[in-house]
Every structure is written in C-alpha cells, then in structure tokens.
C-alpha positions in Angstrom: 99.6 115.1 85.5 101.9 117.3 87.5 103.4 114.9 90.2 105.3 116.2 93.2 107.4 113.6 95.1 107.9 113.0 98.8 110.9 113.8 101.0 114.0 111.9 100.3 113.8 112.2 96.5 115.2 115.7 96.4 118.7 114.4 96.1 120.6 114.9 92.9 119.9 111.3 91.7 116.7 111.3 89.6 116.4 107.5 90.2 114.9 108.4 93.6 111.9 110.1 91.9 111.3 106.9 89.8 111.4 104.6 92.9 107.8 105.2 94.2 104.4 106.8 93.5 103.2 107.6 90.0 106.7 107.5 88.4 107.3 104.0 89.8 103.9 102.8 88.6 104.7 104.1 85.1 108.3 102.7 85.2 107.0 99.3 86.2 104.2 99.4 83.6 101.4 99.1 86.2 99.3 102.0 84.9 95.9 101.4 83.4 95.9 100.3 79.7 94.2 103.5 78.7 96.5 106.2 80.1 96.1 109.4 78.1 98.4 111.6 80.2 101.7 113.4 80.0 103.3 113.1 83.4 105.7 115.8 84.6 107.6 114.9 87.8 110.0 117.7 88.8 112.6 117.2 91.5 112.8 119.4 94.5 116.0 121.2 95.5 117.9 119.2 98.1 116.6 119.9 101.6 114.0 122.4 100.5 110.3 121.3 100.6 107.9 122.3 97.9 106.4 125.2 99.8 109.6 127.0 100.8 111.6 129.7 99.1 110.6 130.5 95.5 109.8 126.8 94.7 106.1 127.5 94.0 107.0 130.2 91.6 109.5 127.9 89.8 106.9 125.1 89.6 104.4 127.5 88.1 107.0 128.6 85.5 107.8 125.0 84.7 104.1 124.3 84.1 103.9 127.3 81.8 106.9 125.9 79.8 105.3 122.4 79.6 101.9 123.7 78.4 103.6 126.0 75.8 106.0 123.3 74.5 104.0 120.1 74.5 100.5 119.0 73.2 98.8 119.6 76.6 95.2 120.6 77.1 95.5 123.5 79.5 92.0 122.8 80.8 93.0 119.3 81.8 96.1 119.8 83.9 96.0 117.7 87.1 98.1 118.0 90.2 99.0 115.1 92.5 101.7 114.5 95.2 102.5 112.1 97.9 103.9 112.6 101.5 105.9 115.9 101.3 104.5 116.2 97.7 101.0 115.7 99.2 101.6 118.8 101.4 103.2 120.5 98.4 100.2 119.9 96.2 98.0 121.7 98.7 100.4 124.6 98.8 100.8 124.8 95.0 97.1 124.5 94.4 96.4 127.3 96.9 99.0 129.5 95.2 97.7 128.8 91.7 94.1 127.3 92.0 93.2 128.3 88.5 96.0 126.2 86.9 94.5 122.8 87.7 91.4 120.9 86.8 91.7 118.6 89.9 94.1 117.6 92.6 94.9 114.3 94.4 96.9 114.4 97.6 98.2 111.1 98.9 99.6 110.6 102.4 100.1 114.3 102.9 98.2 116.1 105.7 97.1 119.2 103.9 99.2 122.2 104.8 101.4 120.1 107.2 99.6 121.1 110.3 97.0 119.6 112.6 94.6 122.5 112.0 93.5 124.1 108.8 94.9 127.6 107.9 92.6 130.6 107.8 89.4 130.0 105.9 90.3 132.6 103.2 93.5 130.6 102.4 91.7 127.2 102.0 88.8 128.8 100.2 91.0 129.9 97.4 90.7 126.3 96.2 86.9 126.1 96.4 86.6 125.7 92.6 89.2 122.9 92.5 88.0 119.3 93.1 90.3 117.7 95.7 90.6 114.0 96.5 92.7 113.2 99.6 93.8 109.6 100.1 95.5 108.3 103.3 96.3 105.1 105.2 94.8 104.8 108.6 98.0 103.2 109.9 100.2 106.1 108.7 102.8 106.9 111.3 104.5 109.7 109.3 101.6 111.9 108.1 98.4 112.3 110.2 95.3 111.1 108.4 93.1 113.1 110.9 94.8 116.4 110.0 94.4 115.5 106.3 90.6 115.0 106.8 90.3 118.2 108.8 91.9 120.2 106.0 89.6 118.5 103.4 86.5 119.2 105.5 87.5 122.8 105.7 87.7 123.0 102.0 84.3 121.3 101.7 82.8 123.9 104.1 83.9 126.5 101.6 81.8 124.8 98.9 84.6 122.8 97.4 84.1 119.4 95.8 86.0 117.0 98.0 86.6 113.2 98.1 88.1 111.3 101.0 89.5 107.8 101.0 91.0 106.1 104.1 92.6 102.7 103.6 92.0 101.1 107.0 94.9 98.6 106.6 97.5 100.8 104.9 100.5 102.7 106.3 102.2 105.7 104.7 103.8 104.0 101.7 101.1 101.4 101.2 98.6 104.2 100.6 100.4 105.7 97.7 101.4 102.3 96.2 97.7 101.4 96.2 96.4 104.8 95.1 98.5 105.2 92.0 97.7 101.7 90.8 94.0 102.3 91.1 92.3 103.0 87.7 89.6 104.9 89.6 92.1 107.7 90.4 92.7 108.4 86.7 89.0 108.0 85.8 88.2 110.6 88.5 90.8 113.0 87.2 89.4 112.8 83.6 85.9 113.6 84.9 87.2 117.1 85.6 88.2 119.9 83.3 88.7 123.6 84.0 86.7 126.3 82.2 88.9 128.3 79.9 
C-alpha cells in the first residue's frame, strides 16, 4: 500500500506522518489481524503538495525502487491517501494509472476543485478501481466535489465505490476508514493484469 499523507505532515519530523491515517493505525496496532501488506508512506517536501513540481515523478521512482528491492507483487500495488494525500492520490493515479491495482481516496475532493477536469484526464483511470470515502460534516474538503469527480470517472466506465459517513467530519472519516477491515478486503479483491 502506497500511502500519501495530508497537509501538515510535510515538515521534517517524520513523527507527523505516524500521527494519523494508515500509519497511525499500524503504529497503534489497530489494523486487521490478517494484514498482508507492505506499507510505504513517503513524506512530502515542506510546503509542496503531492501534485506540484516533480513530486509525481519522484513518487513513481520511489515506487520503482520499492518494487525492485522488496518482495512486492507488482500486480497488487495499492494507492491511498487522505486529505491533501487524497487529492494527491487522484493526481498520482492519473499520471500513472497502470501502476496501481486499486485506489482509495479519503477526505480528498478529487483533483482539488469543485468540478472534474476534462473527461480525457479523468478517463485515464477508467481501468483503475477507485473508492472515495468522505465525511458529510467535512468542513475542509468538499464531499460533493469528491462525489462529482467519482461520478465522472464512473461515466468513463470506471469501477467506483462511494462511502459518505453522515456523522463524520474531516479527520473522523479517515480515522474510521483506515480501521475498517472492509477497506483492506476491497483492496485485495483487485489485482492488475501483468
């Protein structure tokens, strides 16, 4: 699982990355008992979101290194991110849709806009299953924008899943999502043809 963190964790202290989302779940031991994943959680450059500069190129190169160095099944590489990392996961998956078997974006409104980009941009991901998870009470990232981007991908023929937690805000959504065994079961249902 390639996990991209949210804003605020791009400082030089890696403890920030461990303080929420999937790394926090692992650190606290709250993952499902059967957790057959290697988790890679890179840290963004301070002040630079995942989609700016040459960050997407660097992430792709890091993924190459991980797959070449560790016992990783390249047909089962999964992408997830929350908040800024939720946006970043959309950007990374669009730039390299053939790298991932599935993607989960949590509390990140697609490409960070109220409207979807041009259809040819979104449709690059038509063969990548995407699950978007959001809290209805999110005051930081717009759940409606997230759903619009997801529906646009679905209109391209993509496999899409949508979960809206009616009682959750921004942070509650990712705290709940990464503790849910169904997320990991869904990921494992997908593999990429080699």
